[in-house]
C-alpha atoms as one frame of an Amber mdcrd trajectory, in Angstrom:
protein
  26.086  23.311  -3.871  27.188  20.423  -1.511  24.942  17.928   0.401  26.148
  19.384   3.683  24.961  22.784   2.706  21.331  21.611   2.239  19.363  23.127
   5.353  16.045  21.598   6.428  13.464  22.887   8.839  11.068  20.334  10.601
   7.479  21.000  10.279   4.191  19.286  11.071   0.934  19.424   9.040  -2.408
  18.512  10.627  -4.940  16.135   9.286  -8.154  14.739  10.570  -7.478  12.395
  13.641 -10.813  10.750  13.677 -10.367   7.085  14.232 -11.684   3.767  15.449
 -11.002   3.260  19.204 -12.425  -0.157  19.712 -10.943  -2.234  16.758 -12.170
  -5.586  18.018 -15.717  -4.539  19.063 -16.358  -2.549  15.844 -15.131  -5.442
  13.609 -17.503  -7.908  15.425 -20.431  -5.571  15.459 -20.107  -4.822  11.830
 -20.047  -8.540  11.139 -22.988  -9.134  13.128 -24.962  -6.141  11.465 -24.725
  -7.911   8.096 -26.940 -10.776   9.128 -24.418 -13.265   7.794 -24.510 -16.532
   9.918 -21.836 -19.190  10.034 -23.100 -22.829  10.504 -21.736 -24.843  13.173
 -18.750 -26.816  12.207 -18.540 -25.067   8.748 -14.984 -24.305   7.550 -14.538
 -20.567   6.915 -11.522 -19.123   5.023 -10.480 -15.505   6.072  -8.173 -13.639
   3.706  -5.016 -11.851   4.841  -3.271  -9.704   2.356   0.287  -8.401   1.908
  -0.530  -4.589   2.408   0.561  -2.768   5.544  -2.759  -1.974   7.169  -3.183
  -0.288  10.791  -4.398  -2.830  13.102  -4.678  -5.628  10.663  -3.627  -8.350
  13.031  -6.422  -7.049  15.553  -9.028  -6.859  12.713  -8.247 -10.485  11.558
  -8.348 -11.764  15.129 -11.636 -10.153  15.769 -13.124 -11.933  12.618 -11.636
 -15.276  13.688 -13.182 -14.798  17.116 -16.628 -13.870  15.616 -16.672 -16.866
  13.454 -15.658 -19.146  16.364 -18.281 -17.743  18.478 -20.899 -19.232  16.137
 -19.392 -22.626  16.262 -17.791 -22.459  12.812 -14.111 -23.397  12.126 -12.032
 -20.404  10.754  -8.667 -20.777   9.028  -6.531 -17.907   7.287  -5.265 -17.932
   3.831  -2.860 -15.557   2.369  -4.484 -13.728  -0.257  -1.740 -11.641  -2.179
  -1.408 -12.436  -5.802   2.455 -12.661  -6.522   3.596 -11.101  -3.356   6.028
 -13.016  -1.080   7.945 -14.372  -4.041   4.816 -16.037  -5.372   5.612 -18.880
  -2.986   3.426 -20.422  -0.122   6.344 -20.036   2.379   7.035 -16.572   1.352
   3.422 -15.435   1.586   3.233 -17.043   5.080   6.290 -14.905   6.047   4.609
 -11.853   4.795   1.831 -12.528   7.184   4.177 -12.998  10.045   5.730  -9.658
   9.527   2.218  -8.221  10.362   1.834 -10.242  13.532  -0.546 -12.865  11.772
   0.573 -16.187  12.962  -1.408 -19.283  14.023  -0.389 -18.636  17.680  -1.602
 -14.905  17.631  -4.690 -15.573  15.572  -5.838 -18.851  17.340  -6.619 -20.361
  13.955  -4.606 -22.245  11.333  -3.009 -20.565   8.448  -3.190 -22.576   5.196
  -0.791 -21.268   2.642  -0.716 -22.876  -0.876  -0.671 -21.487  -4.346  -3.187
 -24.051  -5.761  -6.050 -22.643  -7.610  -9.284 -23.961  -9.252 -10.601 -22.585
 -12.510 -13.965 -20.808 -12.408 -16.132 -20.937 -15.557 -16.036 -17.515 -17.509
 -17.069 -18.365 -21.046 -18.586 -14.910 -21.642 -15.270 -13.084 -20.960 -11.792
 -13.351 -22.732  -9.797 -13.931 -19.666  -9.302 -16.882 -17.343 -10.632 -16.666
 -13.794  -9.131 -18.513 -10.846  -9.793 -18.899  -7.062  -7.647 -20.234  -4.289
  -8.484 -23.979  -3.935  -8.403 -23.603  -0.164 -10.930 -20.944  -0.335 -13.100
 -22.687  -3.022 -13.226 -25.924  -1.003 -14.148 -24.048   2.152 -17.957 -23.632
   3.101 -17.436 -19.900   2.978 -14.860 -17.018   2.583 -14.470 -13.660   4.381
 -12.539 -11.055   2.467 -10.782  -8.337   4.409  -8.930  -5.281   2.645  -8.172
  -1.773   3.052  -9.907   0.342   0.663  -7.867   3.074  -1.135  -7.049   4.744
  -4.350  -5.170   2.542  -6.705  -1.693   3.439  -7.636  -2.187   2.509 -11.285
  -5.545   3.802 -12.386  -8.863   5.449 -11.127 -12.413   4.228 -11.308 -15.528
   3.564  -9.507 -13.695   0.702  -7.548 -10.057   0.652  -7.193  -7.829  -1.032
  -4.585 -10.266  -2.700  -2.060 -12.641  -5.546  -1.578 -13.330  -6.353  -5.215
  -9.717  -6.518  -6.167  -9.273  -9.013  -3.062 -11.975 -11.119  -4.371  -9.921
 -11.305  -7.680  -6.217 -10.894  -7.455  -5.912 -11.565  -3.876  -8.126 -14.949
  -3.837  -6.868 -15.705  -7.410  -3.190 -16.174  -6.151  -0.296 -15.929  -8.612
  -2.369 -17.359 -11.491  -4.993 -14.658 -11.515  -2.434 -11.828 -10.776  -0.629
 -12.954 -14.066  -3.935 -12.998 -15.792  -5.143  -9.489 -14.916  -1.692  -7.839
 -15.088  -0.980  -9.225 -18.560  -3.848  -6.913 -19.812  -2.210  -3.878 -18.323
  -4.143  -1.056 -16.770  -7.245  -2.030 -18.862  -7.214  -5.379 -17.066  -7.178
  -3.786 -13.700  -9.652  -0.897 -14.259 -12.104  -2.725 -16.524 -11.871  -6.349
 -15.997 -11.280  -6.629 -12.261 -14.844  -5.516 -11.426 -16.210  -8.126 -13.796
 -14.220 -10.697 -12.532 -15.085  -9.826  -8.950 -18.800 -10.132  -9.905 -18.286
 -13.519 -11.300 -16.435 -14.753  -8.173 -19.368 -13.057  -5.975 -21.885 -15.124
  -8.169 -20.087 -18.508  -7.080 -21.671 -17.930  -3.596 -18.326 -18.709  -2.092
 -17.900 -15.258  -0.620 -20.097 -14.689   2.450 -18.758 -11.446   3.810 -16.580
  -8.516   2.946 -14.789  -6.303   5.632 -13.558  -3.009   4.280 -11.045  -0.693
   6.238 -10.216   2.874   5.580  -7.399   4.703   7.095  -7.164   8.482   7.873
  -4.073  10.484   6.768  -2.124   9.695   9.973  -2.137   5.869   9.102  -4.978
   5.173  11.809  -8.149   3.059  11.271 -10.798   5.596  10.203 -13.432   3.003
   9.350 -14.322  -0.556   9.460 -17.515  -1.648   7.572 -18.941  -4.956   6.555
 -21.310  -6.211   3.975 -22.747  -9.442   2.716 -21.800 -10.599  -0.761 -24.783
  -8.555  -2.525 -23.228  -5.416  -0.866 -19.605  -5.794  -1.420 -19.277  -3.714
  -4.600 -21.427  -0.938  -3.247 -19.406  -0.818  -0.053 -16.035  -0.828  -2.003
 -17.262   2.294  -3.798 -18.569   4.057  -0.571 -15.286   3.492   1.227 -13.229
   4.521  -1.730 -14.872   7.856  -1.704 -14.207   8.165   2.150 -10.572   7.115
   1.503 -10.117   9.706  -1.214 -11.391  12.520   1.066  -8.866  11.455   3.859
  -5.924  10.825   1.820  -2.607  12.677   2.997  -0.674  14.636   0.434   2.565
  16.809   0.398   1.910  20.460   1.442   3.435  21.705  -1.852   3.110  20.323
  -5.397   6.349  21.354  -6.920   9.745  20.183  -5.675  13.274  20.091  -6.826
  14.069  17.042  -4.525  12.064  14.595  -2.477  13.961  12.407   0.042  12.176
   9.419   1.274  13.536   7.512   4.189  11.745   4.293   3.422  10.347   2.633
   0.400   8.458  -0.564   1.068   5.551  -2.893   0.436   4.145  -2.175   3.802
   4.098   1.646   2.894   2.449   1.200  -0.505   1.805  -1.518  -2.907   4.125
   0.233  -5.223   6.810   0.956  -2.668   6.350   4.670  -3.182   2.666   5.705
  -3.358   2.171   6.987  -6.925  -0.700   9.400  -5.715   1.758  11.068  -3.454
   4.795  11.461  -5.596   3.036  12.141  -8.992   4.810   9.343 -10.783   3.042
   6.403 -12.378   6.009   4.510 -14.026   3.661   2.928 -16.587   4.552   2.665
 -20.221   1.932   4.382 -22.234   0.136   6.064 -19.275   0.331   9.742 -18.893
   2.147  11.006 -15.720  -0.007  13.207 -13.384   0.663  17.054 -13.715   1.193
  17.226  -9.939   3.056  16.988  -7.842   5.923  17.720 -10.042   9.038  16.394
  -8.466  12.378  16.612 -10.238  14.316  14.174  -8.304  13.534  11.420  -5.751
  15.848   9.756  -3.314  14.735   6.440  -1.574  17.185   5.938   1.274  16.139
   2.352   2.736  13.955  -0.678   2.129  11.675  -1.744   5.006  12.298  -4.950
   6.639   8.603  -5.928   6.316   9.024  -5.738   2.495  10.971  -8.973   2.597
  13.452  -7.723   0.034  10.738  -6.760  -2.454  11.877  -3.496  -3.912   9.086
  -3.004  -6.445   8.700   0.764  -6.839  12.421   1.557  -6.695  12.204   2.514
 -10.345  10.052   5.440  -9.347  13.110   6.844  -7.669  16.097   8.448  -9.165
  18.757   7.398  -6.474  18.981   4.909  -3.795  21.724   4.069  -1.376  24.178
   1.241  -1.090  22.267   0.039   2.073  18.970  -0.119   0.102  20.629  -2.088
  -2.664  22.096  -4.608  -0.154  18.530  -5.390   1.148  16.968  -6.188  -2.228
  15.915  -9.732  -3.021  16.100  -9.530  -6.709  14.116 -12.863  -7.260  11.103
 -11.602  -5.099  11.339  -8.187  -6.685  11.421  -9.109 -10.212   8.613 -11.714
  -9.923   6.281  -9.117  -8.441   7.431  -6.570 -11.167   6.933  -9.094 -13.921
   3.599 -10.121 -12.534   2.511  -6.486 -12.629   3.884  -6.039 -16.106   4.980
  -2.514 -15.136   8.774  -3.190 -15.591   9.679   0.553 -15.216   8.995   0.306
 -11.666  11.536  -2.516 -11.163  14.440  -0.592 -12.978  17.615   0.004 -10.886
  18.041   3.797  -9.895  21.608   5.121  -9.489  23.167   3.465  -6.389  24.920
   5.986  -4.154  27.319   5.178  -1.423  25.409   6.661   1.191  22.734   9.473
   2.122  25.291  12.215   1.369  26.144  11.006  -1.942  22.612  10.601  -2.983
  21.905  14.041  -2.156  25.121  15.194  -3.698  24.258  13.606  -7.007  20.638
  15.065  -6.833  21.956  18.542  -6.368  24.528  18.233  -9.064  21.918  17.043
 -11.562  19.886  20.192 -10.877  22.716  22.245 -12.454  23.993  25.570 -11.023
  21.592  26.558  -8.267  21.734  28.909  -5.158  21.065  26.869  -1.955  18.491
  29.281  -1.048  16.451  28.508  -4.103  16.331  24.799  -3.561  12.730  23.327
  -3.098  13.430  20.229  -0.962  11.483  18.032   1.281  12.095  14.881   3.397
   9.393  12.383   4.536   9.574   9.148   6.576   7.558   7.462   3.800   4.725
   8.080   1.409   2.488   6.613   3.964   3.582   9.005   6.821   3.156  12.697
   6.239   2.451  14.223   9.385   5.957  15.235  10.319   8.434  16.164   7.735
  11.277  18.451   6.767  11.413  21.141   4.259  14.085  23.475   2.767  13.631
  27.341   3.647  12.690  27.961  -0.069   9.860  25.259   0.165   8.645  26.620
   3.485   8.372  30.226   2.220   6.296  28.825  -0.740   4.009  26.709   1.571
   3.444  29.827   3.920   2.101  31.651   0.850  -0.374  28.879  -0.018  -3.869
  28.253   1.634  -2.720  24.971   2.666  -0.647  26.592   5.411  -3.792  27.589
   7.226  -5.955  24.608   6.130  -3.598  22.010   7.779  -2.490  24.205  10.516
   1.162  23.695   9.584   3.626  24.153  12.513   7.188  25.039  12.321   8.966
  22.505  14.930  12.440  23.820  14.825  15.279  25.806  13.229  16.910  25.177
   9.882  19.898  22.832  10.328  22.015  20.695   7.972  20.196  17.678   6.886
  23.376  15.354   7.559  25.268  14.073  10.328  29.101  14.321  10.241  29.045
  10.451   9.001  27.081  11.406   6.041  24.012   9.803   7.217  20.551  11.647
   7.434  19.757  13.046  10.973  16.953  11.459  12.756  13.641  12.905  11.265
C-alpha cells in the first residue's frame, strides 16, 4: 500500500458547547465574589503562563482592570518554569505569542528569572518563589485547570502547580522535576501549601475549557480556597475532556504539535503515550504509529513531545530550536519525550514509512485517523475501516457523529496533506 492509496473521510463529533460568553465580566465578578480587596497603591503581581489557553489575554486584561479599579498597581510576570528557553526574554516572547504585551494589557510586564528561597525545613526539597512576586504586595495566580500529562491525583495541572512551578521559575521547575513523577504528584501540593502559607498569594483564578477549546468556566478563590477550587475544577475538566472516537488505531496523523496545544506538545491523555521511563503506558488508546507533521509557531521552536511521535517531517525538523527544546526536556527529566523521531522528506514520505512499518496490509483494513492537534478533535478524518468501527460503537450516537464528505486520497499531488 502506498501513501496515495490512503483514503480518508471527513467527520465531525459533537461535544458540549456550553461556554462563558462574557469573559471580562465573568472574570471581574468572580474576583469580586471572593471578597479580596487590593489596597490603594499596592503592587499586585499577576501570573501569565506558557500554556495556550482560550481567551487568556482577555482574562488577564480583566484581572488587570479589576485590580486597577481598586486603586492598586498591577504588573504581569511570566510564570512558566523553564519554558521560553528558561530566559527572561524568551518568556516575555512566549507571552507576546498570546497577545499579552504591555500595550494590550495596560500594565508593565516584569520578566526576570530571579527567585528567593522560601523556608522549607520540614521537607527534603528546596522551595523558591519569583523575587518579583515575593517583593510585591500580593500575587494573583491564573491558570487553566486540566488533567496532567504525567500523572493523576487529587490536583494535577492548575492553580497549585502555578503556585509552585510557575512562580518558582526555572529553579523550582528543576527542583520538582528532578524527583520525577513523585515530585509532581506528591510534592507539588505540599510545596503549594507552603507557598500559600507565606500570605503572598491573595487570589487564584481557575479556567476550565470545554472539548471545543472554548472557555467553559472561570472561577476565583482566595488563598484559603485555592486547593479546593483546583480539585473542583479538575473534576469539571475531566468530565469535559475531548477524546478520539476510537481507542485502537494503526496510524494517527497530527497536523500540529506544539506547546500551545499541550504542555507535552501532544496531549498524553489523548494519544495514550506517556513517554516516561518506569511509568506504565495507558492501555487505551492504543496507537501503533503517530506522525507529527508540523510544529506550531507559538511553540517558539520548542519541540518537547516530538519523542511521543514516530515520524516527523523535514518542515517540522527545520522549525526546531534545539537549545530551547532540550532545556525544557532536561528540566522535565523525561528525556524520551525529546528524542528525535524519524525525519521524513514530506507528509507523503512520513505516511509511506508508517504504512511500510505495518507490514503487508490491505488498504481497506487500515485504521487511520487525522486530527488538527490533540487539542482540536471536533472535525477530523478517518479511514473507511476506522469509520466502520466507529459506527458500530455507542460513541457514534453519543457524540452525534456526522459524515461530512466522501472518501478521498489524503494527499495532494505535491505530496502534502489536503486541507483538513
